[in-house]
C-alpha positions, 0 to 999 in steps of 0.5 A, spaced: 499 499 499 502 506 498 501 512 502 500 519 499 505 524 499 505 528 507 508 536 507 509 539 514 510 546 515 503 547 513 499 546 519 497 554 520 494 553 514 490 548 516 488 553 523 486 558 519 482 556 514 478 551 520 477 559 523 475 561 516 470 557 515 468 557 523 469 549 524 472 546 530 476 541 530 472 535 530 467 539 525 473 539 521 476 531 522 469 530 520 469 534 513 475 530 512 473 523 514 479 522 519 479 521 527 479 528 531 486 525 534 488 525 526 486 531 525 489 535 531 496 532 529 496 535 523 494 542 526 499 541 531 504 540 526 506 533 530 504 529 523 505 531 517 499 533 512 496 529 506 497 533 500 490 530 498 488 533 503 488 540 500 484 539 495 478 537 499 480 543 504 478 546 496 472 542 496 470 544 502 471 553 501 467 551 494 461 547 497 461 553 503 460 558 497 455 554 493 451 553 500 451 561 500 449 562 494 443 557 494 441 562 500 442 568 497 438 565 491 432 563 496 433 570 498 432 574 491 425 570 490 423 575 495 425 582 492 421 586 495 422 584 503 427 588 507 428 582 510 429 575 509 429 570 514 434 565 515 434 559 520 441 557 524 441 553 530 445 555 537 449 549 538 447 540 536 446 539 543 439 542 542 438 543 535 441 540 529 448 538 528 453 542 523 450 548 526 457 551 526 457 550 518 450 552 517 451 558 521 458 560 517 453 559 511 447 564 513 454 568 515 458 568 508 449 570 505 450 576 509 456 578 506 452 579 499 445 580 501 444 584 508 437 583 507 439 576 509 437 576 517 439 570 521 433 568 526 433 561 532 428 558 531 425 560 537 424 567 535 422 567 528 416 569 528 412 574 524 413 582 528 
């Protein structure tokens, strides 16, 4: 079995990318399909990062852009609305797993269309 090429010295890029995505280490490990300990060893610089991970990271970034574009497109279907409410969740325990990802997607959508207003389910009531 051949192992993919690996490289040291790029852990800062991994940390910065995770922060940009607004995810926890566990979330990133799940995105890459690796154990938490494996991901943590990459981020700490303890173990080299497989070079194939960078293409996967590009795919995750593209997924963020695509999902944010979907939220913006849905908002565009309400051209006369002053505000377009979009649900997000506070936490995985009480609501949905992937809540941080959803928050980041909606934050990116807000940047693109300032009419987008994130709301928690309990606050999602007509004024």
